[in-house]
C-alpha positions as a Markdown table, in Angstrom:
| # | Residue | x | y | z |
|---|---|---|---|---|
| 1 | Met | -18.6 | 3.5 | 27.1 |
| 2 | Lys | -15.7 | 1.1 | 26.6 |
| 3 | Leu | -15.6 | 1.8 | 22.9 |
| 4 | Val | -15.3 | 5.5 | 23.7 |
| 5 | Leu | -12.4 | 4.6 | 26.0 |
| 6 | Val | -10.7 | 2.7 | 23.3 |
| 7 | Gln | -11.0 | 5.6 | 20.9 |
| 8 | Ser | -9.6 | 8.0 | 23.5 |
| 9 | Met | -6.7 | 5.7 | 24.1 |
| 10 | Leu | -5.9 | 5.5 | 20.4 |
| 11 | Val | -5.8 | 9.3 | 20.1 |
| 12 | His | -3.7 | 9.5 | 23.3 |
| 13 | Glu | -1.2 | 6.9 | 22.0 |
| 14 | Ser | -0.9 | 8.5 | 18.6 |
| 15 | Tyr | -0.2 | 12.0 | 20.0 |
| 16 | Ser | 2.1 | 10.7 | 22.7 |
| 17 | Cys | 4.2 | 8.9 | 20.1 |
| 18 | Leu | 4.5 | 12.2 | 18.1 |
| 19 | Phe | 5.4 | 14.4 | 21.1 |
| 20 | Asn | 7.8 | 11.9 | 22.8 |
| 21 | Trp | 10.3 | 11.1 | 20.0 |
| 22 | Ser | 13.1 | 12.7 | 21.9 |
| 23 | Leu | 12.2 | 10.7 | 25.0 |
| 24 | Glu | 12.2 | 7.5 | 22.9 |
| 25 | Lys | 15.6 | 8.3 | 21.4 |
| 26 | Glu | 17.0 | 8.7 | 24.9 |
| 27 | Gly | 15.6 | 5.3 | 25.8 |
| 28 | Gly | 17.4 | 3.7 | 22.9 |
| 29 | Ile | 15.0 | 3.9 | 20.0 |
| 30 | Thr | 16.4 | 5.8 | 17.0 |
| 31 | Ile | 13.7 | 6.3 | 14.3 |
| 32 | Phe | 16.0 | 6.2 | 11.3 |
| 33 | Lys | 18.6 | 3.7 | 12.5 |
| 34 | Trp | 19.0 | 1.2 | 9.7 |
| 35 | Ser | 19.4 | -1.8 | 12.0 |
| 36 | Ala | 16.2 | -1.0 | 13.7 |
| 37 | Ile | 14.3 | -0.5 | 10.4 |
| 38 | Ile | 15.6 | -3.8 | 9.0 |
| 39 | Ala | 14.7 | -5.6 | 12.3 |
| 40 | His | 11.2 | -4.3 | 12.3 |
| 41 | Phe | 10.8 | -5.0 | 8.6 |
| 42 | Lys | 11.8 | -8.6 | 9.3 |
| 43 | Ser | 9.2 | -8.8 | 12.0 |
| 44 | Met | 6.6 | -7.9 | 9.4 |
| 45 | Ser | 7.5 | -10.8 | 7.0 |
| 46 | Gly | 4.3 | -12.7 | 7.8 |
| 47 | Tyr | 2.1 | -9.7 | 7.0 |
| 48 | Ile | 4.1 | -8.9 | 3.8 |
| 49 | Ser | 3.9 | -12.5 | 2.6 |
| 50 | Phe | 0.2 | -12.5 | 3.2 |
| 51 | Gly | -0.1 | -9.2 | 1.3 |
| 52 | Phe | 1.6 | -10.8 | -1.7 |
| 53 | Ile | -0.8 | -13.8 | -1.5 |
| 54 | Leu | -3.8 | -11.4 | -1.5 |
| 55 | Phe | -2.4 | -9.5 | -4.4 |
| 56 | Ala | -1.8 | -12.7 | -6.4 |
| 57 | Ala | -5.3 | -13.9 | -5.5 |
| 58 | Gly | -6.7 | -10.7 | -6.9 |
| 59 | Ile | -4.8 | -11.2 | -10.2 |
| 60 | Val | -6.3 | -14.7 | -10.5 |
| 61 | Val | -9.8 | -13.5 | -9.7 |
| 62 | Gly | -9.6 | -10.5 | -12.0 |
| 63 | Gly | -8.3 | -12.7 | -14.8 |
| 64 | Thr | -10.7 | -15.6 | -14.5 |
| 65 | Asp | -14.0 | -14.5 | -12.8 |
| 66 | Thr | -16.4 | -12.8 | -15.2 |
| 67 | Ala | -18.6 | -11.6 | -12.3 |
| 68 | Phe | -16.6 | -8.5 | -11.9 |
| 69 | Ser | -16.0 | -7.8 | -15.6 |
| 70 | Asn | -18.3 | -4.9 | -15.9 |
| 71 | Tyr | -17.0 | -3.1 | -12.9 |
| 72 | Leu | -13.3 | -3.6 | -13.8 |
| 73 | Glu | -14.1 | -2.5 | -17.4 |
| 74 | Gln | -15.4 | 0.8 | -16.0 |
| 75 | Gln | -12.3 | 1.2 | -13.9 |
| 76 | Leu | -10.0 | 0.7 | -16.9 |
| 77 | Ala | -12.2 | 3.1 | -19.0 |
| 78 | Ser | -11.8 | 5.8 | -16.4 |
| 79 | Leu | -8.1 | 5.3 | -16.3 |
| 80 | Gly | -8.0 | 5.5 | -20.1 |
| 81 | Gly | -9.9 | 8.8 | -20.0 |
| 82 | Leu | -7.5 | 10.2 | -17.4 |
| 83 | Arg | -4.6 | 9.1 | -19.6 |
| 84 | Glu | -6.0 | 11.1 | -22.5 |
| 85 | Gln | -6.3 | 14.2 | -20.4 |
| 86 | Leu | -2.7 | 13.9 | -19.2 |
| 87 | Glu | -1.5 | 13.4 | -22.8 |
| 88 | Arg | -3.2 | 16.8 | -23.8 |
| 89 | Thr | -1.1 | 18.7 | -21.2 |
| 90 | Gly | 1.9 | 20.8 | -22.2 |
| 91 | Asn | 4.3 | 18.3 | -20.8 |
| 92 | Pro | 2.7 | 14.8 | -20.8 |
| 93 | Thr | 5.8 | 13.1 | -19.3 |
| 94 | Leu | 6.0 | 15.4 | -16.3 |
| 95 | Ala | 2.2 | 15.3 | -15.9 |
| 96 | Phe | 2.2 | 11.5 | -15.9 |
| 97 | Met | 5.1 | 11.4 | -13.4 |
| 98 | Ile | 3.5 | 13.8 | -11.0 |
| 99 | Phe | 0.1 | 12.2 | -11.2 |
| 100 | Ile | 1.4 | 8.6 | -10.8 |
| 101 | Phe | 3.6 | 9.6 | -7.9 |
| 102 | Leu | 1.0 | 11.5 | -5.9 |
| 103 | Asn | -1.7 | 8.9 | -6.6 |
| 104 | Asn | 0.4 | 6.0 | -5.4 |
| 105 | Ala | 2.2 | 7.8 | -2.5 |
| 106 | Ile | -1.0 | 9.3 | -1.0 |
| 107 | Lys | -2.9 | 6.0 | -1.3 |
| 108 | Ser | -0.1 | 4.0 | 0.2 |
| 109 | Ile | 0.2 | 6.3 | 3.2 |
| 110 | Leu | -3.6 | 6.4 | 3.7 |
| 111 | Ile | -3.8 | 2.6 | 3.4 |
| 112 | Leu | -1.0 | 2.2 | 6.0 |
| 113 | Tyr | -2.7 | 4.3 | 8.6 |
| 114 | Ile | -6.3 | 3.7 | 7.7 |
| 115 | Gly | -5.5 | 0.1 | 8.5 |
| 116 | Ser | -6.1 | 1.2 | 12.1 |
| 117 | Leu | -9.8 | 0.6 | 11.2 |
| 118 | Phe | -9.2 | -3.1 | 12.0 |
| 119 | Gly | -7.1 | -3.8 | 9.0 |
| 120 | Ile | -10.0 | -4.3 | 6.6 |
| 121 | Val | -9.3 | -1.6 | 4.0 |
| 122 | Pro | -5.7 | -2.8 | 3.1 |
| 123 | Ile | -7.0 | -6.2 | 2.4 |
| 124 | Phe | -9.6 | -5.0 | -0.1 |
| 125 | Phe | -7.1 | -2.5 | -1.6 |
| 126 | Leu | -4.6 | -5.3 | -2.4 |
| 127 | Val | -7.2 | -7.6 | -3.8 |
| 128 | Phe | -8.8 | -4.8 | -5.9 |
| 129 | Asn | -5.4 | -3.7 | -7.4 |
| 130 | Gly | -4.6 | -7.3 | -8.2 |
| 131 | Met | -7.9 | -7.8 | -9.9 |
| 132 | Ile | -7.3 | -4.7 | -12.1 |
| 133 | Ile | -4.0 | -6.2 | -13.3 |
| 134 | Gly | -5.4 | -9.6 | -13.8 |
| 135 | Phe | -8.4 | -8.3 | -15.8 |
| 136 | Leu | -6.1 | -6.1 | -17.9 |
| 137 | Leu | -3.8 | -9.0 | -18.7 |
| 138 | Gln | -6.7 | -11.3 | -19.6 |
| 139 | Arg | -8.3 | -8.7 | -21.8 |
| 140 | Val | -5.0 | -7.9 | -23.6 |
| 141 | Ala | -4.3 | -11.6 | -24.1 |
| 142 | Glu | -7.8 | -12.2 | -25.5 |
| 143 | Ala | -7.6 | -9.3 | -27.9 |
| 144 | Asn | -4.0 | -9.4 | -29.0 |
| 145 | Gly | -2.7 | -12.8 | -28.1 |
| 146 | Thr | 0.7 | -13.7 | -26.7 |
| 147 | Glu | 2.5 | -10.9 | -28.4 |
| 148 | Gly | 0.2 | -8.3 | -26.9 |
| 149 | Leu | 0.4 | -9.9 | -23.4 |
| 150 | Leu | 4.2 | -9.9 | -23.7 |
| 151 | Ala | 4.2 | -6.2 | -24.6 |
| 152 | Thr | 2.0 | -5.4 | -21.6 |
| 153 | Leu | 4.2 | -7.3 | -19.2 |
| 154 | Ile | 7.3 | -5.6 | -20.6 |
| 155 | Gly | 5.5 | -2.2 | -19.9 |
| 156 | Leu | 4.6 | -3.3 | -16.4 |
| 157 | Leu | 7.9 | -4.8 | -15.3 |
| 158 | Pro | 10.3 | -1.9 | -15.1 |
| 159 | His | 8.2 | 0.1 | -12.6 |
| 160 | Gly | 6.2 | -2.8 | -11.3 |
| 161 | Ile | 9.1 | -4.4 | -9.6 |
| 162 | Ile | 9.3 | -1.3 | -7.3 |
| 163 | Glu | 5.7 | -0.2 | -7.2 |
| 164 | Ile | 4.0 | -3.4 | -6.5 |
| 165 | Pro | 6.2 | -4.4 | -3.5 |
| 166 | Ala | 5.8 | -0.8 | -2.1 |
| 167 | Ile | 2.0 | -1.1 | -2.3 |
| 168 | Val | 2.1 | -4.5 | -0.7 |
| 169 | Ile | 4.4 | -3.4 | 2.1 |
| 170 | Ala | 2.2 | -0.3 | 2.8 |
| 171 | Ser | -0.9 | -2.6 | 3.0 |
| 172 | Ala | 1.0 | -5.1 | 5.2 |
| 173 | Tyr | 1.7 | -2.4 | 7.7 |
| 174 | Gly | -1.9 | -1.4 | 7.5 |
| 175 | Met | -3.0 | -4.9 | 8.3 |
| 176 | Lys | -0.6 | -5.0 | 11.2 |
| 177 | Phe | -1.9 | -1.7 | 12.5 |
| 178 | Gly | -5.4 | -3.2 | 12.4 |
| 179 | Ala | -4.3 | -6.3 | 14.3 |
| 180 | Leu | -2.8 | -4.1 | 17.0 |
| 181 | Val | -6.1 | -2.1 | 17.3 |
| 182 | Trp | -8.0 | -5.4 | 17.6 |
| 183 | Lys | -5.7 | -6.3 | 20.5 |
| 184 | Leu | -6.3 | -3.0 | 22.2 |
| 185 | Leu | -10.0 | -3.3 | 21.8 |
| 186 | Leu | -10.0 | -6.8 | 23.3 |
| 187 | Ser | -7.9 | -5.6 | 26.2 |
| 188 | Ala | -10.2 | -2.7 | 26.9 |
| 189 | Leu | -13.3 | -4.9 | 26.7 |
| 190 | Ser | -11.8 | -7.7 | 28.9 |
| 191 | Pro | -11.6 | -6.9 | 32.6 |
| 192 | Arg | -8.8 | -9.5 | 33.0 |
| 193 | Arg | -6.5 | -7.9 | 30.4 |
| 194 | Ser | -4.4 | -4.8 | 30.7 |
| 195 | Ser | -4.6 | -2.3 | 27.8 |
| 196 | Gly | -1.3 | -0.7 | 28.7 |
| 197 | Glu | 0.9 | -3.2 | 26.8 |
| 198 | Ala | -1.4 | -3.1 | 23.7 |
| 199 | Gly | -1.2 | 0.7 | 23.8 |
| 200 | Arg | 2.6 | 0.7 | 24.0 |
| 201 | Ala | 2.7 | -1.7 | 21.0 |
| 202 | Ile | 0.7 | 0.7 | 19.0 |
| 203 | Glu | 2.9 | 3.6 | 20.0 |
| 204 | Phe | 6.0 | 1.7 | 19.0 |
| 205 | Phe | 4.4 | 0.6 | 15.7 |
| 206 | Val | 3.5 | 4.2 | 14.8 |
| 207 | Ile | 7.1 | 5.3 | 15.5 |
| 208 | Arg | 8.6 | 2.5 | 13.5 |
| 209 | Ser | 6.2 | 3.3 | 10.6 |
| 210 | Val | 7.7 | 6.7 | 10.1 |
| 211 | Pro | 10.9 | 5.6 | 8.3 |
| 212 | Val | 8.8 | 3.1 | 6.3 |
| 213 | Val | 6.7 | 5.9 | 5.0 |
| 214 | Val | 9.8 | 7.8 | 4.0 |
| 215 | Leu | 11.2 | 4.8 | 2.2 |
| 216 | Leu | 7.9 | 4.1 | 0.5 |
| 217 | Val | 7.6 | 7.6 | -0.8 |
| 218 | Val | 11.2 | 7.5 | -2.2 |
| 219 | Ala | 10.5 | 4.1 | -3.8 |
| 220 | Leu | 7.2 | 5.3 | -5.4 |
| 221 | Leu | 8.9 | 8.4 | -6.7 |
| 222 | Ile | 11.5 | 6.3 | -8.5 |
| 223 | Ala | 8.7 | 4.0 | -9.8 |
| 224 | Ala | 6.8 | 7.0 | -11.1 |
| 225 | Val | 9.8 | 8.3 | -12.9 |
| 226 | Ile | 10.4 | 4.9 | -14.5 |
| 227 | Glu | 6.8 | 4.4 | -15.4 |
| 228 | Ser | 6.4 | 7.8 | -17.0 |
| 229 | Thr | 9.6 | 7.4 | -19.1 |
| 230 | Val | 11.1 | 3.9 | -19.5 |
| 231 | Ser | 7.8 | 2.0 | -19.3 |
| 232 | Leu | 5.9 | 4.3 | -21.7 |
| 233 | Trp | 8.9 | 4.2 | -24.1 |
| 234 | Leu | 9.0 | 0.4 | -24.1 |
| 235 | Val | 5.3 | 0.1 | -24.7 |
| 236 | Ser | 5.3 | 2.6 | -27.6 |
| 237 | Asn | 8.4 | 1.0 | -29.2 |
| 238 | Tyr | 7.8 | -2.7 | -28.7 |
């Protein structure tokens, strides 16, 4: 019964934050105010740092642990097949850009909000993406040596400096969302705790996540343009 209550409260808080933006603005919260965005972003520094640690750990595991080699090889093979399909289109550059942007943007937004499922999915998402990169770098270094590894890094760097932080930030917000849901669940299950404060924290978080989503989408669009043009040109001409 209490679990049903928690779910009802989550739905209520989500809808209330969507329908009460004007009320929040009157109370002093402006969604797209830069100072508020930066302040909330700073409050997320712990989660963002942890996200980078998870991503780096994934790179190490993917590059050193052979237990996942077969699975990661299949993932790279599927990406290679998809690349071949995009190259056969009438405008490969545009096709690459649209696919990369939509793939990253949709996944990042989903990861941010699906983090409400106790923050588990964003953790796996970060580690998995790190493992893919680590495995790719290890395989390239093994097959083509230092020169091949350098060429791959040059191809990853231009868009990666934007894309990777964006993915980490989206996952960090997802982990934070999960932590807030845990607090709400504990409040609902404990007769000594009030769930009102936890519910308001979730409402505030959802409101504050809106400009973050907009910024992430813009950043990932820029990264997609760079990856489909500059990065591909560097790789093909190195």
